[in-house]
NUVOSE-274701 format. One record per residue (C-alpha): z, y, x. Coordinates in pm, 1 decimal. Layout:
<pts>
+----------+----------+----------+
:       zz :       yy :       xx :
+----------+----------+----------+
:        Z :        Y :        X :
...
+----------+----------+----------+
</pts>
This chain:
<pts>
+----------+----------+----------+
:       zz :       yy :       xx :
+----------+----------+----------+
:  -1810.9 :   1740.0 :   1182.4 :
:  -1918.4 :   1554.8 :    818.4 :
:  -2272.8 :   1432.2 :    788.0 :
:  -2516.2 :   1602.8 :    571.5 :
:  -2490.3 :   1534.9 :    194.9 :
:  -2811.9 :   1372.5 :    215.5 :
:  -2681.5 :   1117.7 :    468.6 :
:  -2368.9 :   1065.7 :    250.5 :
:  -2574.4 :   1006.3 :    -66.4 :
:  -2810.7 :    759.5 :     92.1 :
:  -2484.3 :    586.0 :    217.3 :
:  -2319.6 :    565.3 :   -108.3 :
:  -2671.5 :    441.1 :   -227.2 :
:  -2642.0 :    148.0 :     25.1 :
:  -2278.3 :     76.6 :    -14.4 :
:  -2347.6 :     59.8 :   -391.6 :
:  -2603.3 :   -197.9 :   -367.2 :
:  -2403.9 :   -413.7 :   -129.2 :
:  -2108.6 :   -401.3 :   -372.8 :
:  -2342.8 :   -503.9 :   -657.1 :
:  -2483.1 :   -797.5 :   -443.7 :
:  -2165.6 :   -909.7 :   -265.6 :
:  -1855.6 :   -819.9 :   -488.7 :
:  -1731.7 :  -1181.0 :   -545.0 :
:  -1729.5 :  -1328.8 :   -910.7 :
:  -1428.6 :  -1414.2 :  -1085.7 :
:  -1246.7 :  -1697.8 :   -878.7 :
:  -1110.6 :  -1859.8 :  -1190.8 :
:   -752.9 :  -1793.3 :  -1107.6 :
:   -549.5 :  -1493.8 :  -1135.6 :
:   -585.2 :  -1222.6 :   -869.6 :
:   -312.9 :   -983.4 :   -771.0 :
:   -352.2 :   -617.0 :   -905.1 :
:   -222.2 :   -469.6 :   -563.0 :
:    -91.7 :   -617.0 :   -246.2 :
:    261.4 :   -625.2 :   -381.9 :
:    145.9 :   -943.0 :   -591.4 :
:    -25.3 :  -1165.5 :   -345.0 :
:    190.5 :  -1464.3 :   -404.1 :
:     -1.1 :  -1791.5 :   -342.9 :
:   -222.7 :  -1959.8 :    -85.0 :
:   -510.5 :  -1950.7 :   -307.9 :
:   -493.8 :  -1581.4 :   -357.2 :
:   -442.4 :  -1527.6 :     31.4 :
:   -730.7 :  -1725.1 :    129.1 :
:   -970.9 :  -1552.5 :   -121.2 :
:   -853.7 :  -1221.3 :    -25.2 :
:   -871.0 :  -1275.1 :    326.3 :
:  -1216.9 :  -1397.9 :    319.1 :
:  -1303.0 :  -1081.0 :     78.3 :
:  -1181.3 :   -855.3 :    377.1 :
:  -1340.1 :  -1027.0 :    653.1 :
:  -1684.2 :  -1003.6 :    470.4 :
:  -1618.2 :   -655.3 :    411.6 :
:  -1537.2 :   -563.5 :    763.9 :
:  -1831.4 :   -791.5 :    895.6 :
:  -2062.7 :   -585.9 :    687.5 :
:  -1916.9 :   -272.8 :    846.5 :
:  -1761.0 :   -116.1 :    552.7 :
:  -1397.8 :   -130.9 :    672.2 :
:  -1231.3 :     91.0 :    938.7 :
:  -1534.9 :    317.7 :    915.3 :
:  -1372.0 :    597.4 :   1116.5 :
:  -1179.7 :    376.0 :   1373.1 :
:  -1298.5 :    363.8 :   1697.2 :
:  -1556.7 :    123.4 :   1765.7 :
:  -1385.8 :    -30.6 :   2071.2 :
:  -1111.4 :   -154.9 :   1829.6 :
:  -1347.7 :   -296.9 :   1569.5 :
:  -1419.6 :     18.1 :   1375.4 :
:  -1750.1 :    203.7 :   1330.3 :
:  -1653.4 :    517.8 :   1477.7 :
:  -1806.6 :    725.5 :   1182.0 :
:  -1702.0 :   1036.3 :    988.2 :
:  -1379.4 :    967.7 :    758.7 :
:  -1617.1 :   1079.1 :    460.3 :
:  -1795.1 :    744.6 :    495.1 :
:  -1462.3 :    550.7 :    437.5 :
:  -1395.1 :    754.3 :    123.9 :
:  -1723.2 :    661.0 :      0.8 :
:  -1656.3 :    303.8 :     38.3 :
:  -1319.7 :    326.6 :   -110.6 :
:  -1440.1 :    493.7 :   -424.3 :
:  -1713.8 :    213.6 :   -462.1 :
:  -1475.0 :    -67.9 :   -419.6 :
:  -1285.8 :     76.4 :   -715.9 :
:  -1601.5 :    154.5 :   -904.2 :
:  -1694.1 :   -180.6 :   -866.0 :
:  -1363.0 :   -352.6 :   -977.7 :
:  -1367.2 :   -531.1 :   -633.2 :
:  -1073.2 :   -749.1 :   -534.0 :
:   -793.8 :   -556.7 :   -343.1 :
:   -795.8 :   -523.5 :     -1.4 :
:   -477.4 :   -705.4 :     57.5 :
:   -364.8 :   -645.2 :    434.7 :
:   -257.9 :   -287.7 :    323.3 :
:     39.6 :   -265.2 :    566.1 :
:   -178.4 :   -334.1 :    855.7 :
:   -460.7 :   -132.6 :    747.4 :
:   -298.9 :    173.5 :    609.0 :
:     31.8 :    193.7 :    817.8 :
:      9.8 :    -20.9 :   1111.9 :
:   -331.7 :     44.3 :   1227.6 :
:   -326.9 :    424.3 :   1202.3 :
:     26.6 :    403.2 :   1377.2 :
:    -95.0 :    202.8 :   1667.7 :
:   -417.2 :    438.8 :   1714.8 :
:   -189.6 :    754.1 :   1722.8 :
:    117.4 :    624.4 :   1909.0 :
:     31.2 :    274.6 :   2046.6 :
:    -46.0 :    185.6 :   2416.6 :
:   -388.7 :     88.0 :   2500.3 :
:   -260.0 :   -285.3 :   2537.7 :
:   -108.0 :   -280.0 :   2192.6 :
:   -406.8 :   -135.1 :   2042.4 :
:   -648.5 :   -392.5 :   2212.2 :
:   -422.7 :   -674.9 :   2097.7 :
:   -361.4 :   -586.6 :   1732.1 :
:   -601.5 :   -336.1 :   1569.1 :
:   -929.1 :   -543.7 :   1535.4 :
:   -735.2 :   -852.2 :   1393.3 :
:   -588.9 :   -603.6 :   1153.8 :
:   -952.5 :   -510.7 :   1033.9 :
:  -1090.6 :   -847.2 :   1019.1 :
:   -784.4 :   -997.8 :    831.5 :
:   -717.3 :  -1235.0 :   1123.7 :
:   -366.5 :  -1117.4 :   1142.0 :
:   -144.2 :   -998.1 :    835.0 :
:    135.5 :   -756.9 :    874.8 :
:    464.3 :   -701.2 :    684.7 :
:    739.9 :   -410.2 :    724.1 :
:   1117.8 :   -459.7 :    783.8 :
:   1272.8 :   -150.8 :    734.2 :
:   1478.5 :   -168.3 :    425.1 :
:   1808.9 :   -371.2 :    415.7 :
:   1993.5 :   -530.3 :    120.0 :
:   2301.8 :   -337.1 :    167.3 :
:   2153.3 :      0.3 :    264.7 :
:   1824.6 :     40.2 :     51.6 :
:   1630.4 :    329.4 :    149.8 :
:   1888.6 :    456.8 :    385.3 :
:   1701.8 :    379.2 :    711.3 :
:   1957.8 :    554.0 :    937.3 :
:   2213.6 :    320.6 :    786.6 :
:   2008.6 :     -5.7 :    932.7 :
:   2249.7 :   -275.3 :   1075.7 :
:   1986.8 :   -547.7 :   1173.9 :
:   2076.2 :   -595.3 :   1551.1 :
:   1837.4 :   -654.4 :   1852.9 :
:   2038.7 :   -724.4 :   2180.9 :
:   1842.2 :   -721.2 :   2490.2 :
:   1887.1 :  -1071.3 :   2685.4 :
:   1635.8 :  -1054.1 :   2994.9 :
:   1296.8 :  -1034.3 :   2881.0 :
:   1366.6 :  -1071.3 :   2526.9 :
:   1548.9 :   -943.6 :   2248.4 :
:   1778.4 :  -1143.3 :   2030.9 :
:   1762.3 :  -1031.9 :   1636.8 :
:   2002.5 :  -1097.6 :   1380.6 :
:   2025.0 :   -937.7 :   1032.4 :
:   1841.7 :   -916.1 :    701.8 :
:   1571.4 :   -735.9 :    558.6 :
:   1452.0 :   -685.2 :    213.1 :
:   1154.0 :   -621.5 :     -8.3 :
:    929.2 :   -761.6 :    285.4 :
:    579.1 :   -774.6 :     99.0 :
:    373.1 :  -1050.7 :    246.5 :
:    645.3 :  -1161.1 :    468.8 :
:    597.3 :  -1517.6 :    394.4 :
:    245.8 :  -1488.4 :    493.9 :
:    248.9 :  -1224.6 :    772.5 :
:    201.6 :  -1311.5 :   1141.3 :
:    354.0 :   -974.8 :   1259.5 :
:    625.0 :   -720.9 :   1122.4 :
:    694.6 :   -375.9 :   1208.0 :
:   1060.7 :   -406.0 :   1256.0 :
:   1340.2 :   -117.5 :   1263.1 :
:   1644.3 :   -258.5 :   1432.1 :
:   1959.7 :   -126.8 :   1585.2 :
:   1982.1 :   -163.9 :   1959.4 :
:   2254.3 :     91.0 :   2035.9 :
:   2543.8 :     43.1 :   1777.0 :
:   2756.1 :    294.0 :   1985.0 :
:   2498.6 :    590.8 :   1995.3 :
:   2642.0 :    927.2 :   1876.0 :
:   2393.0 :    969.2 :   1619.1 :
:   2304.1 :    690.2 :   1419.9 :
:   1925.7 :    742.2 :   1424.6 :
:   1934.4 :    734.0 :   1825.0 :
:   2042.1 :    391.7 :   1827.6 :
:   1752.6 :    249.9 :   1647.2 :
:   1426.9 :     63.6 :   1799.4 :
:   1103.1 :     -8.1 :   1666.4 :
:    917.0 :   -335.6 :   1727.7 :
:    605.3 :   -509.1 :   1674.2 :
:    777.6 :   -838.0 :   1613.9 :
:    616.6 :  -1159.2 :   1569.8 :
:    690.3 :  -1370.6 :   1233.8 :
:    621.0 :  -1736.8 :   1349.6 :
:    895.6 :  -1782.3 :   1582.7 :
:   1239.8 :  -1993.4 :   1551.9 :
:   1501.5 :  -1784.3 :   1352.7 :
:   1288.0 :  -1561.8 :   1116.9 :
:   1270.2 :  -1713.4 :    761.8 :
:   1129.2 :  -1519.7 :    463.7 :
:   1235.6 :  -1617.2 :    116.1 :
:   1007.3 :  -1506.8 :   -167.3 :
:   1156.7 :  -1309.2 :   -450.0 :
:   1040.4 :  -1388.2 :   -799.6 :
:    961.5 :  -1065.7 :  -1017.4 :
:    949.4 :   -978.5 :  -1368.8 :
:    576.3 :  -1065.6 :  -1368.4 :
:    654.8 :  -1429.0 :  -1283.3 :
:    476.1 :  -1348.4 :   -943.3 :
:    606.9 :  -1371.8 :   -584.8 :
:    489.2 :  -1083.9 :   -358.7 :
:    849.3 :   -953.2 :   -229.6 :
:   1054.5 :  -1137.3 :     13.2 :
:   1402.4 :  -1143.1 :    175.7 :
:   1376.9 :  -1188.2 :    536.1 :
:   1647.0 :  -1357.9 :    759.4 :
:   1681.8 :  -1333.7 :   1132.8 :
:   1932.3 :  -1566.7 :   1284.7 :
:   1925.2 :  -1551.8 :   1675.6 :
:   1532.4 :  -1466.0 :   1663.2 :
:   1418.1 :  -1422.6 :   2012.3 :
:   1116.4 :  -1195.2 :   2047.1 :
:    963.1 :  -1064.9 :   2351.3 :
:   1100.6 :   -752.8 :   2510.3 :
:    722.1 :   -633.9 :   2526.8 :
:    719.5 :   -598.1 :   2149.0 :
:    934.5 :   -288.2 :   2174.8 :
:    694.2 :      6.5 :   2074.8 :
:    779.6 :    338.3 :   2265.0 :
:   1145.5 :    363.8 :   2415.5 :
:   1453.6 :    197.0 :   2309.9 :
:   1634.7 :    418.7 :   2102.1 :
:   1313.8 :    596.4 :   2012.3 :
:   1259.0 :    393.2 :   1690.4 :
:   1356.4 :    659.2 :   1443.2 :
:   1055.9 :    898.8 :   1553.7 :
:    821.0 :    604.1 :   1536.3 :
:    946.6 :    508.9 :   1183.9 :
:    896.7 :    841.3 :   1043.9 :
:    546.4 :    840.8 :   1159.4 :
:    507.5 :    506.3 :    977.6 :
:    636.1 :    652.3 :    652.0 :
:    390.9 :    921.5 :    671.6 :
:    115.7 :    680.6 :    644.9 :
:    308.4 :    484.1 :    409.1 :
:    336.8 :    767.9 :    163.3 :
:    -45.2 :    820.9 :    161.7 :
:   -120.6 :   1045.8 :    434.6 :
:   -391.1 :    858.5 :    588.0 :
:   -753.6 :    860.2 :    470.1 :
:   -742.0 :    504.6 :    370.4 :
:   -410.6 :    502.8 :    181.6 :
:   -473.9 :    836.1 :     -2.6 :
:   -807.6 :    752.6 :   -130.5 :
:   -630.3 :    471.9 :   -315.9 :
:   -523.9 :    741.5 :   -552.0 :
:   -896.1 :    821.1 :   -631.9 :
:   -881.8 :    475.6 :   -842.7 :
:   -667.9 :    645.1 :  -1103.9 :
:  -1010.9 :    819.3 :  -1220.8 :
:  -1137.6 :    454.2 :  -1249.1 :
:   -848.3 :    347.2 :  -1421.1 :
:   -888.9 :    613.4 :  -1666.3 :
:  -1239.1 :    497.7 :  -1771.7 :
:  -1067.3 :    159.6 :  -1799.6 :
:   -813.0 :    292.7 :  -2044.1 :
:  -1084.1 :    481.2 :  -2252.2 :
:  -1278.8 :    167.3 :  -2299.5 :
:   -950.5 :    -21.1 :  -2392.3 :
:   -851.9 :    233.1 :  -2638.9 :
:  -1171.4 :    260.5 :  -2795.9 :
:  -1192.7 :   -121.4 :  -2882.7 :
:   -842.3 :    -96.1 :  -3062.0 :
:   -775.3 :     10.6 :  -3417.6 :
:   -471.0 :    164.5 :  -3606.1 :
:   -426.6 :    118.5 :  -3981.2 :
:   -786.9 :      7.4 :  -4012.3 :
:   -942.7 :    311.7 :  -3838.4 :
:  -1070.6 :    344.7 :  -3467.9 :
:   -748.8 :    436.7 :  -3249.2 :
:   -943.0 :    727.9 :  -3097.3 :
:  -1009.7 :    913.1 :  -3429.5 :
:   -626.7 :    978.7 :  -3416.6 :
:   -621.7 :   1352.1 :  -3273.6 :
:   -270.2 :   1276.2 :  -3119.6 :
:   -418.2 :    975.7 :  -2921.6 :
:   -704.9 :   1194.7 :  -2817.3 :
:   -466.9 :   1480.5 :  -2696.6 :
:   -281.3 :   1226.8 :  -2515.3 :
:   -559.8 :   1092.8 :  -2334.2 :
:   -702.2 :   1432.3 :  -2247.7 :
:   -343.4 :   1468.9 :  -2069.7 :
:   -377.0 :   1156.9 :  -1880.5 :
:   -739.4 :   1252.4 :  -1777.6 :
:   -622.5 :   1603.0 :  -1637.2 :
:   -360.4 :   1422.8 :  -1439.2 :
:   -572.1 :   1184.5 :  -1299.7 :
:   -791.7 :   1454.6 :  -1174.0 :
:   -520.1 :   1663.5 :  -1034.0 :
:   -387.2 :   1339.1 :   -851.5 :
:   -744.9 :   1282.4 :   -723.2 :
:   -777.9 :   1626.2 :   -585.0 :
:   -439.0 :   1645.0 :   -428.4 :
:   -490.3 :   1281.7 :   -252.6 :
:   -847.0 :   1436.1 :    -99.8 :
:   -666.6 :   1744.6 :     -3.6 :
:   -400.8 :   1562.6 :    163.2 :
:   -660.9 :   1340.1 :    348.7 :
:   -844.1 :   1628.8 :    487.6 :
:   -517.3 :   1777.4 :    633.1 :
:   -414.7 :   1455.9 :    772.8 :
:   -733.3 :   1389.0 :    953.0 :
:   -701.5 :   1735.6 :   1119.4 :
:   -365.8 :   1635.7 :   1225.5 :
:   -195.7 :   1869.5 :   1007.1 :
:     41.0 :   1627.2 :    816.9 :
:    127.7 :   1759.3 :    485.0 :
:    432.4 :   1575.1 :    433.1 :
:    563.2 :   1756.6 :    125.0 :
:    218.6 :   1681.9 :    -47.6 :
:    232.1 :   1328.0 :     51.5 :
:    561.3 :   1301.8 :   -103.4 :
:    442.1 :   1476.1 :   -415.9 :
:    144.1 :   1231.9 :   -455.3 :
:    352.0 :    934.7 :   -399.6 :
:    597.1 :   1042.4 :   -647.4 :
:    373.4 :   1170.9 :   -911.5 :
:    106.2 :    906.6 :   -859.5 :
:    338.2 :    586.1 :   -928.6 :
:    501.1 :    754.1 :  -1217.7 :
:    181.3 :    865.6 :  -1367.5 :
:     25.1 :    496.2 :  -1330.3 :
:    349.8 :    374.1 :  -1508.6 :
:    324.9 :    595.8 :  -1787.5 :
:    -51.9 :    542.9 :  -1824.0 :
:    -13.8 :    151.6 :  -1828.6 :
:    275.8 :    172.1 :  -2042.4 :
:    102.1 :    388.3 :  -2328.5 :
:   -223.6 :    184.0 :  -2322.7 :
:    -18.1 :   -143.6 :  -2348.5 :
:    187.1 :     13.0 :  -2632.4 :
:   -142.3 :     99.2 :  -2831.7 :
:   -196.0 :   -253.6 :  -2892.7 :
:     32.4 :   -291.1 :  -3203.9 :
:    226.3 :   -613.6 :  -3231.4 :
:      2.1 :   -772.3 :  -2976.2 :
:    158.4 :   -542.3 :  -2720.1 :
:    454.4 :   -780.1 :  -2665.8 :
:    216.4 :  -1049.7 :  -2577.8 :
:    166.6 :  -1151.1 :  -2204.2 :
:    -58.8 :  -1315.7 :  -1944.7 :
:   -129.3 :  -1693.5 :  -2060.2 :
:   -103.8 :  -1605.3 :  -2430.9 :
:   -444.2 :  -1681.9 :  -2595.9 :
:   -399.8 :  -1368.6 :  -2862.0 :
:   -309.0 :  -1111.2 :  -2584.9 :
:   -554.8 :   -815.9 :  -2561.7 :
:   -767.0 :   -870.9 :  -2257.5 :
:   -551.2 :  -1155.6 :  -2117.2 :
:   -241.5 :   -933.7 :  -2101.0 :
:   -383.7 :   -710.1 :  -1849.3 :
:   -201.8 :   -399.0 :  -1927.5 :
:    158.8 :   -556.9 :  -1960.8 :
:     90.6 :   -714.2 :  -1626.3 :
:    -27.3 :   -402.2 :  -1464.6 :
:    278.6 :   -202.6 :  -1625.3 :
:    540.9 :   -437.5 :  -1478.1 :
:    366.5 :   -475.1 :  -1155.1 :
:    375.0 :    -76.1 :  -1107.4 :
:    737.9 :    -90.1 :  -1083.1 :
:    700.0 :   -234.4 :   -747.7 :
:    514.8 :     51.0 :   -627.5 :
:    781.5 :    300.8 :   -751.1 :
:    999.7 :    140.7 :   -473.3 :
:    781.5 :     88.7 :   -194.8 :
:    789.3 :    365.9 :     55.9 :
:   1132.1 :    512.0 :    -79.7 :
:   1230.2 :    479.9 :   -462.5 :
:   1119.5 :    772.8 :   -706.6 :
:   1449.2 :    887.4 :   -698.9 :
:   1472.5 :    903.7 :   -313.4 :
:   1146.9 :   1087.8 :   -312.1 :
:   1272.2 :   1343.1 :   -571.5 :
:   1574.2 :   1423.6 :   -348.9 :
:   1370.6 :   1471.4 :    -48.2 :
:   1131.9 :   1688.6 :   -217.1 :
:   1408.6 :   1891.0 :   -343.8 :
:   1624.3 :   1914.7 :    -27.0 :
:   1347.2 :   1932.6 :    242.0 :
:   1042.5 :   2065.7 :     89.3 :
:   1179.5 :   2304.2 :   -168.0 :
:   1505.7 :   2368.2 :     18.7 :
:   1747.4 :   2329.0 :   -284.3 :
:   2102.9 :   2237.0 :   -209.5 :
:   2236.0 :   1867.7 :   -226.3 :
+----------+----------+----------+
</pts>
């Protein structure tokens, strides 16, 4: 049961005071806007230290069991921490795949040995995770995965390639979906799920340069890579079920992931401040009634997203996973952020064409970078187009 409002209010004050004292100052180099843009060792070291500091203070994994490094508190406390992180413009929590997908998956479906081995190190940022689902030739069609894992004694030999493996070049572990039985009658039945180490012979992650100039995605190659058979999660051939549970978390079903959408209300404040400082034809931009009307539309949409994310989180915590709502929030949230960032950048006049590094760029090119970076979010967890198809066919029941 959620603690009293007085207790939650007192906790919010405690967290706000801690944030004011401990949120690190500008380090003097470009920090990633999301975990999709972590591309240098300098960024990695800075963000790892920040996550460890947050966890050591007791503000990460608030609702995770104490025996695995959490605080065993009501999820409402983690909601408060997440909102205060946004409000104080804190650096990102970069181990997103570990915290929001792998950790909840292990707590839900993992063995006691798997929980003890991995969960605490996810919270402390001692170990970084990446995801090996999508493949170059099959995109979001996970049922068509061709990466092979063949059992030889107490090992699996893995061959194939994965694409869009965010943090793959830094990760210690990967959640890997591979085909163990190519002769299975149903293609989904031939898949298995592995908690694979990354730092073994035969696994190479090659960074992919994005339009922003940053490196966050990778293509990962497996060439006769040998991983322990104990890395298999669940049963051989049972990988599809585990992968679908992972996607529930990836699309924002868990408390930690869904609360990220609350950040859109903070972004709206940022957007208003940005537009307030701009001029159009010698007059304040916000004096234009059309701009004000557009802004109201963005504000209403941000509020709706925030409430949907909250409702989704509460349902998830009651083990009533609202997949339709999760798909909707993922679809609407990423598209909303893309439009909002594009709109803000476009109101900068001729300077809207300038980018990071140009001395005349508004706010150092922040909004342009944010706009381009957001395209990664429209791909991760299934592209916007795939989300629309799933919603149409499996939620609304429309014909193909």
